[in-house]
C-alpha positions in Angstrom: -34.9 -44.3 12.2 -33.1 -41.3 13.9 -32.6 -38.1 12.1 -29.2 -37.0 12.6 -29.0 -33.3 12.1 -26.0 -31.1 13.1 -26.7 -29.5 16.5 -25.6 -26.2 17.8 -25.3 -26.3 21.5 -26.7 -22.5 21.9 -29.8 -23.9 20.6 -30.0 -26.5 23.9 -28.9 -23.2 26.2 -30.3 -19.9 25.3 -27.9 -18.7 27.8 -25.1 -19.1 25.9 -26.6 -17.7 22.6 -27.1 -14.6 24.8 -23.7 -14.2 25.9 -22.3 -14.7 22.4 -24.7 -12.3 21.5 -23.5 -9.6 24.2 -19.9 -10.4 23.2 -19.9 -9.5 19.6 -22.0 -6.2 20.5 -19.5 -5.5 23.3 -16.7 -6.3 20.1 -18.0 -4.3 17.9 -18.5 -1.3 20.1 -14.6 -1.4 21.3 -13.7 -1.5 17.9 -15.1 1.6 16.7 -13.7 3.5 20.0 -10.4 2.0 18.9 -10.7 3.4 15.5 -12.0 6.5 16.9 -8.8 6.9 19.8 -6.4 6.1 17.2 -7.9 8.6 14.8 -7.1 11.4 17.6 -4.1 10.1 18.5 -2.7 10.4 14.9 -4.8 14.6 14.9 -2.8 15.2 18.4 0.5 13.8 17.2 0.2 16.1 14.1 -0.6 18.6 16.1 2.3 18.6 18.3 4.9 17.5 15.5 3.8 20.7 13.6 4.5 23.1 16.8 7.4 21.4 17.7 8.3 22.3 14.0 7.2 25.8 14.5 8.5 26.4 17.5 11.2 24.1 18.3 12.4 21.0 19.2 12.6 21.1 22.9 8.6 22.0 23.3 7.3 19.3 24.3 10.6 17.7 26.3 11.7 13.8 26.9 7.9 13.0 26.9 7.6 14.1 23.0 10.1 11.8 22.4 8.3 8.5 24.0 5.2 9.5 22.5 6.1 10.2 19.0 8.7 7.8 18.2 8.5 7.1 14.6 9.6 4.4 12.4 12.2 5.2 10.3 11.6 3.4 7.0 13.5 3.7 4.0 11.3 4.3 1.0 11.8 1.7 -1.9 11.6 3.5 -5.4 8.2 2.3 -6.8 7.6 0.4 -9.9 6.1 3.8 -12.0 9.0 5.6 -11.1 10.9 3.1 -12.2 9.7 2.7 -15.2 9.8 6.2 -15.8 13.8 6.4 -15.4 14.2 3.5 -17.3 12.0 5.7 -20.5 14.3 8.7 -19.8 17.5 6.9 -20.1 17.0 5.2 -22.7 17.8 6.2 -26.2 16.0 3.8 -28.3 12.0 2.2 -28.7 11.8 -0.2 -25.5 9.1 -3.1 -25.5 7.9 -4.3 -22.0 10.2 -7.2 -22.1 12.7 -5.1 -22.9 11.7 -2.6 -19.8 11.6 -5.6 -17.4 15.0 -6.6 -18.0 16.3 -3.0 -17.6 14.2 -2.9 -14.6 15.9 -6.3 -13.3 19.4 -4.8 -14.0 19.1 -1.4 -12.7 16.2 -2.7 -9.5 16.8 -6.3 -8.9 14.8 -7.0 -6.1 11.8 -4.2 -7.6 10.2 -7.3 -9.2 11.2 -10.0 -7.1 7.5 -10.7 -5.8 5.5 -9.2 -8.8 3.0 -12.2 -9.8 2.4 -10.9 -13.3 5.6 -8.9 -13.9 5.2 -8.6 -17.7 1.2 -6.9 -17.1 2.4 -4.9 -14.4 4.8 -3.4 -16.6 2.5 -2.7 -19.7 -0.2 -1.5 -16.8 2.5 1.0 -16.0 4.3 2.4 -19.3 -0.1 2.7 -20.5 -0.4 4.8 -17.7 2.7 7.1 -18.4 1.2 7.2 -22.3 -1.9 9.0 -20.5 0.1 11.0 -18.5 1.7 12.2 -21.3 5.2 11.3 -20.1 5.5 8.5 -22.9 4.6 7.7 -26.3 3.9 4.4 -27.6 3.9 3.0 -31.8 4.3 -0.5 -33.5 7.5 -1.3 -34.5 8.2 -4.7 -36.0 4.5 -5.8 -35.1 5.8 -5.4 -31.2 4.2 -2.1 -29.2 7.2 0.0 -28.2 7.0 2.7 -25.6 9.9 5.6 -25.7 10.2 9.2 -23.9 8.3 11.5 -25.2 10.5 14.6 -26.4 
């Protein structure tokens, strides 16, 4: 009877295992170097940006544009700010469902990819209560929120 076991090619050739170990060690070292280099690049970019803002745009010349180009992204309104705005605009008590409906009407893309929109909204509303920006109570057996006066 033969014993069938999975065999690892490296078990048969210690040179392969040595090569893999050396490659993994080099990968770890290069990854650490990359993190350090990325951090240093960011520091230098901030320094150049600060000096340029302080002393003038043309300080670094055309080379600055090549190295300092920034990705211009439009920041979307976040869920917390949106919930805050909904509460501020409302003159009535709102349930979490009410807030979800108003968010869909006002910021249609905001909750588009949210897995549990109701839970997310409740979390944000409770956070606004902790911040002292909203109040909560029960009305007709349901939890409701309103802006703080």
